[in-house]
C-alpha positions in Angstrom: -5.4 -9.7 0.2 -8.1 -7.7 2.0 -11.2 -6.8 0.0 -10.7 -3.3 -1.4 -14.3 -2.9 -2.8 -14.8 0.0 -0.4 -12.1 1.8 -2.4 -13.7 1.2 -5.8 -16.8 3.3 -5.4 -17.0 5.9 -8.1 -16.0 9.3 -6.7 -16.3 8.3 -3.0 -13.7 7.8 -0.3 -14.4 6.2 3.0 -17.6 7.2 4.7 -18.9 8.7 1.5 -16.5 11.6 1.5 -16.3 13.0 -2.0 -12.8 13.1 -3.3 -13.7 12.6 -7.0 -11.0 15.1 -8.1 -8.2 13.0 -6.5 -9.7 9.5 -6.6 -7.6 8.2 -9.5 -4.4 9.6 -8.0 -5.4 8.3 -4.6 -6.2 4.8 -6.0 -2.9 4.7 -7.9 -1.0 5.8 -4.8 -2.7 3.2 -2.7 -1.9 0.3 -5.1 1.6 1.6 -5.7 2.6 2.4 -2.1 0.3 0.7 0.4 -0.5 -2.7 -1.0 3.1 -3.8 -1.5 3.5 -3.5 2.3 0.9 -6.2 2.9 3.4 -9.1 3.4 5.4 -7.2 6.0 2.2 -6.0 7.6 0.9 -9.5 7.9 4.2 -10.6 9.5 4.0 -7.7 12.0 0.4 -8.7 12.9 1.4 -12.4 13.3 4.3 -11.3 15.5 1.7 -9.6 17.8 0.0 -13.0 18.2 -3.0 -12.2 16.0 -5.0 -15.1 14.6 -5.4 -15.5 10.9 -9.1 -14.5 11.1 -8.1 -11.4 13.1 -5.4 -10.5 10.7 -7.9 -10.2 7.8 -10.1 -7.9 9.8 -7.1 -5.9 11.0 -5.8 -5.4 7.5 -9.2 -4.1 6.4 -9.3 -1.7 9.3 -5.8 -0.5 8.7 -6.4 0.0 5.0 -9.6 1.9 5.7 -7.8 4.2 8.2 -4.8 4.8 5.9 -7.0 5.5 2.9 -9.2 7.9 5.0 -6.2 9.8 6.3 -4.7 10.0 2.8 -7.9 11.5 1.4 -6.9 14.7 3.2 -3.2 14.6 2.4 -0.8 11.9 1.1 1.9 11.1 3.8 5.6 11.8 3.4 6.3 8.2 4.5 3.7 5.6 3.5 5.4 2.8 5.5 5.4 4.9 8.7 1.8 5.7 8.3 0.8 2.1 7.7 2.7 0.6 10.5 1.9 3.4 13.0 -1.8 2.9 12.1 -1.4 -0.9 12.7 0.3 -0.2 16.0 -2.3 2.2 17.2 -5.1 -0.2 16.1 -3.5 -3.0 18.1 -3.1 -0.8 21.1 -6.8 0.3 20.8 -7.9 -3.3 20.6 -5.9 -4.2 23.7 -7.3 -1.3 25.7 -10.9 -2.5 24.8 -10.2 -6.1 25.7 -11.4 -7.2 29.1 -8.3 -9.4 29.8 -5.0 -8.3 28.3 -2.2 -10.9 28.5 1.0 -9.4 29.9 3.0 -11.0 27.1 1.0 -9.2 24.4 1.7 -5.8 26.0 5.4 -6.5 26.3 5.5 -7.8 22.7 3.8 -4.7 21.2 6.2 -2.4 22.9 9.2 -4.4 21.7 8.0 -4.3 18.1 7.8 -0.5 17.7 8.1 0.6 14.1 10.8 3.2 15.0 13.5 0.5 14.9 15.8 1.3 11.9 17.3 -2.2 11.5 15.0 -4.8 10.0 14.9 -8.3 11.5 15.9 -11.4 9.6 12.2 -12.2 8.9 11.5 -8.7 7.5 14.6 -8.9 5.4 13.5 -12.2 3.9 10.0 -10.9 3.3 11.4 -7.8 1.6 13.7 -9.8 -0.6 10.8 -12.1 -1.7 8.6 -9.0 -2.4 11.4 -7.5 -4.4 11.7 -10.7 -6.5 7.9 -10.6 -7.1 7.9 -7.0 -8.1 10.9 -7.5 -10.4 9.2 -10.5 -12.1 6.0 -8.4 -12.4 7.9 -5.5 -13.9 9.4 -7.8 -16.5 5.9 -8.7 -17.7 4.5 -5.2 -18.3 4.9 -3.0 -21.4 8.5 -1.7 -21.7 7.5 2.0 -21.8 5.3 1.6 -18.7 8.1 -0.2 -17.0 10.6 2.6 -17.9 8.2 5.3 -16.7 7.6 3.4 -13.4 11.3 2.9 -12.8 12.1 6.5 -13.5 9.4 7.6 -11.1 9.9 5.1 -8.3 13.6 4.3 -8.5 15.1 7.6 -9.7 12.4 9.8 -8.2 11.9 11.9 -11.3 8.8 14.1 -11.7 6.4 13.7 -14.6 8.0 16.5 -16.5 11.5 15.0 -16.0 10.3 11.6 -17.1 8.7 13.2 -20.2 12.0 14.8 -21.1 14.0 11.7 -20.5 11.6 9.5 -22.5 11.0 12.1 -25.2 7.2 12.0 -24.8 4.5 14.3 -23.5 3.7 14.5 -19.8 0.1 13.2 -20.5 1.7 10.2 -22.1 3.9 9.7 -19.1 0.8 9.7 -16.9 -0.9 7.2 -19.2 2.2 4.9 -19.1 2.3 5.1 -15.3 -1.4 4.5 -14.9 -1.4 1.5 -17.2 1.7 0.2 -15.6 0.4 0.4 -12.1 -2.9 -1.3 -13.1 -0.9 -4.1 -14.9 1.3 -4.6 -11.8 -1.8 -4.7 -9.5 -3.3 -7.4 -11.8 -0.1 -9.4 -11.9 0.8 -9.1 -8.2 -2.7 -9.3 -6.7 -4.7 -11.1 -9.4 -7.3 -8.3 -9.6 -8.5 -6.2 -12.4 -7.9 -2.6 -11.7 -10.5 -1.1 -14.0 -10.5 2.7 -14.6 -13.4 4.5 -13.0 -16.6 4.3 -15.0 -15.7 0.9 -16.6 -16.5 -1.2 -13.6 
């Protein structure tokens, strides 16, 4: 996974922008919505004939651009933002290159993210990711798992989750925060410390 130390600075987004009021929510959104797309994103970059070394650099650039854009406003569709950013970054790199192979240009156009039907490789990657997430969910605290499922699967608001679980909204937020951090640790092997405890 790409180094996310840029995102762990207390109270700072990219380029030193102060988003301290939204940083915990933004971090949680990033871990919950963006990082799970990494396997599909790596496949997309590999399909565009990027070397392993280039993929690591591209992932970092994509994550930085997505994070920076999300400091202003969270997107309606995270996947569209991530893959559109990747596509635009690849196009920018090809424009700057002195020699652009014709096959690369044809390939990038053929792999537009607007396609609704996933290919067999994307389906296999998605199934594997789903298995990993399910296994990770089975390892976290039951109340955190319940809160995450109600938010992510059923799309309930914090208030609706609180009513369903019979707890306060603040407690729901705590269960969600602890659950997301636990999932990040399980899935990515990183400690997601709360701000100020790093």
